[in-house]
BAGU-527238 format. One line per field, with one value per residue (C-alpha): x, y, z. Coordinates in Angstrom, 3 decimals, always signed. Layout:
N
X	(X	...)
Y	(Y	...)
Z	(Z	...)
END
This chain:
209
X	(-32.259	-31.828	-34.199	-35.626	-38.331	-40.907	-41.250	-44.304	-44.665	-48.385	-49.082	-45.718	-44.733	-42.667	-43.949	-41.448	-43.306	-42.523	-40.921	-44.512	-46.311	-45.883	-45.793	-42.667	-42.815	-39.633	-39.675	-37.389	-37.043	-37.859	-35.449	-37.895	-38.304	-34.449	-34.425	-37.300	-35.062	-32.179	-33.606	-34.710	-31.491	-30.113	-32.945	-32.190	-28.637	-29.713	-31.558	-29.150	-26.752	-25.687	-25.834	-22.438	-23.899	-25.605	-25.749	-28.807	-30.556	-30.566	-28.437	-27.607	-25.089	-21.469	-19.822	-17.228	-17.278	-18.473	-20.740	-22.589	-22.923	-23.868	-25.950	-28.242	-29.064	-29.193	-31.748	-34.219	-34.201	-31.333	-29.649	-25.787	-24.199	-20.145	-17.257	-14.626	-11.085	-8.010	-7.840	-6.534	-9.548	-13.003	-13.483	-10.987	-13.113	-16.161	-14.425	-12.886	-16.452	-17.502	-14.594	-14.673	-18.048	-17.331	-19.137	-16.661	-15.776	-14.282	-14.714	-18.226	-20.795	-21.760	-25.795	-27.335	-26.834	-23.228	-20.069	-17.145	-13.697	-10.806	-7.092	-4.589	-7.113	-4.785	-1.307	+0.723	-1.805	+0.414	-1.760	-4.670	-8.288	-9.385	-12.431	-15.858	-18.967	-22.702	-23.223	-26.031	-25.923	-24.538	-24.746	-24.283	-20.758	-20.258	-19.909	-20.587	-22.234	-20.948	-22.401	-19.803	-19.402	-16.024	-14.947	-17.355	-20.022	-22.363	-21.829	-22.037	-18.919	-18.342	-15.953	-15.123	-13.056	-12.498	-10.749	-9.449	-6.606	-9.090	-10.751	-12.786	-13.671	-13.448	-17.107	-16.386	-18.513	-17.032	-15.669	-13.663	-13.712	-10.306	-10.598	-7.353	-5.744	-1.885	+0.138	+2.879	+6.372	+7.243	+5.732	+2.971	+0.258	-2.634	-5.603	-8.989	-11.238	-10.580	-7.078	-7.699	-10.370	-10.069	-13.353	-16.921	-18.950	-22.377	-23.656	-26.961	-26.340	-24.021	-26.750	-29.432	-27.038)
Y	(+0.303	+1.681	+0.325	+1.289	-1.192	-1.144	-3.539	-4.132	-5.963	-7.610	-9.759	-10.293	-11.695	-10.029	-9.131	-8.363	-5.855	-4.323	-0.782	+0.271	-0.368	+2.196	+3.887	+1.737	+1.261	+0.852	-1.787	-3.924	-6.936	-10.722	-13.494	-14.981	-12.209	-11.590	-15.425	-14.830	-11.295	-12.858	-15.909	-13.294	-11.947	-15.261	-15.910	-12.591	-13.566	-17.410	-15.778	-14.235	-17.595	-17.772	-14.103	-12.199	-8.521	-7.389	-3.875	-4.899	-6.144	-2.812	+0.005	-0.922	-3.569	-3.592	-6.211	-7.315	-9.384	-6.597	-5.164	-8.292	-8.629	-4.770	-4.603	-7.923	-6.030	-2.895	-4.555	-5.439	-1.543	-1.819	+1.315	-0.100	+3.204	+2.513	+4.654	+5.192	+4.051	+4.289	+0.608	-1.293	-3.785	-3.132	-6.062	-4.814	-1.652	-3.623	-5.629	-2.420	-0.759	-3.781	-4.333	-0.819	-1.653	-4.552	-6.781	-9.244	-12.474	-16.318	-19.362	-19.754	-20.907	-18.255	-17.159	-17.048	-13.490	-12.743	-12.559	-14.541	-12.555	-13.979	-13.066	-13.425	-14.567	-12.593	-12.323	-10.062	-8.966	-8.552	-10.406	-7.914	-9.022	-9.335	-11.559	-11.313	-13.654	-14.104	-17.508	-19.033	-21.878	-24.267	-28.339	-30.670	-31.507	-27.599	-26.822	-23.205	-22.967	-19.687	-16.983	-15.109	-13.076	-13.868	-13.686	-16.427	-14.368	-15.277	-18.779	-21.000	-22.170	-24.753	-24.159	-26.306	-25.038	-28.520	-29.415	-26.266	-28.087	-30.534	-30.270	-33.223	-36.475	-39.635	-40.220	-37.327	-34.351	-31.287	-29.562	-26.660	-25.475	-23.632	-19.814	-19.235	-20.987	-22.324	-20.146	-21.619	-22.282	-24.544	-23.891	-24.649	-21.891	-22.007	-22.201	-23.757	-21.637	-23.189	-21.860	-18.493	-17.723	-14.842	-13.801	-13.406	-10.254	-9.530	-7.004	-7.416	-6.565	-3.657	-2.651	-2.420	-0.882)
Z	(-0.123	-4.059	-6.300	-9.317	-9.543	-7.013	-3.825	-2.163	+0.827	+2.001	+4.871	+5.774	+1.884	-0.831	-4.304	-6.917	-9.254	-12.493	-13.095	-14.175	-11.016	-8.374	-5.581	-4.243	-0.223	+1.334	+4.100	+5.595	+3.266	+4.439	+3.596	+1.316	-0.367	-0.632	-1.919	-4.599	-6.088	-6.287	-8.383	-10.506	-10.856	-11.975	-14.128	-15.892	-16.413	-17.455	-20.310	-21.728	-22.221	-26.253	-26.538	-28.099	-28.462	-25.253	-26.630	-28.827	-25.106	-23.460	-22.803	-19.519	-20.572	-22.146	-24.098	-20.902	-18.027	-15.492	-18.265	-18.145	-14.593	-13.607	-16.475	-15.356	-12.078	-14.201	-16.707	-13.365	-12.389	-9.657	-9.321	-9.400	-7.939	-8.422	-7.578	-10.106	-9.360	-11.246	-12.351	-15.479	-15.450	-15.040	-12.995	-10.686	-10.301	-9.071	-6.905	-5.257	-4.987	-3.134	-0.714	+0.329	+1.755	+3.333	+0.742	-0.312	+1.197	+1.220	+3.048	+3.124	+0.214	-2.302	-2.654	-5.854	-7.496	-5.862	-7.992	-8.209	-9.130	-10.474	-10.870	-13.424	-16.150	-18.737	-19.357	-17.743	-14.995	-12.449	-9.833	-10.650	-10.685	-14.086	-14.485	-12.798	-13.057	-11.517	-9.220	-10.590	-8.176	-5.629	-6.034	-3.362	-4.216	-3.837	-7.757	-8.353	-11.439	-12.813	-15.711	-17.348	-20.505	-22.259	-26.134	-26.847	-25.161	-22.274	-21.172	-18.010	-16.162	-13.084	-10.155	-7.491	-4.435	-2.941	-5.542	-7.296	-9.674	-11.030	-14.154	-14.136	-11.517	-12.255	-13.608	-15.692	-14.165	-14.723	-11.616	-12.583	-16.081	-17.958	-17.753	-19.041	-22.257	-21.877	-24.056	-25.965	-24.341	-21.321	-17.547	-15.837	-15.145	-13.490	-15.950	-14.136	-12.260	-8.921	-9.227	-10.950	-8.035	-5.698	-3.715	-3.618	-3.944	-2.523	-5.374	-3.726	-0.111	-1.672	-3.502	-0.802	+1.657)
END
């Protein structure tokens, strides 16, 4: 486990404390404790929704999609130790770090504070991972709420892999937001979150292992 912030277990319950408290007691984390800490990460990210210049928040942030998700973790004291891969896209570098340790997956419901990776969100990307967001929640209809950084700053978007090509249902509920703009000219392109989604990644477990 690699944390800058302390973690103390008392009577079987986990209590997450600020970095000014010490010492850190390293013990195996309970499932309840993990849920508390994942929720804390989500709330930290939600607090940045609407922000455009993340560099004024803390020096752990960088103004791009990967800088946002890694910065959220680092701002809470998590030591996100990444290897460098010679990749054209920073999001792909992050993905390859998680994949190297077996922390990417598909086919199951994502957990809060996990990452969602997307391919081909920009032109001429060559089927590469080009974007990443932070999972905030999943509703009963399996619509995933994702925080991400784009040209508009930090915002929320929705994705439903049950209906990846559907923007909105008959009731007007957004199932998949548009992640890519349609360029001028003829031809059909995948533009929605559900169409561009690639894999989930468990950054929390990547850090703890």
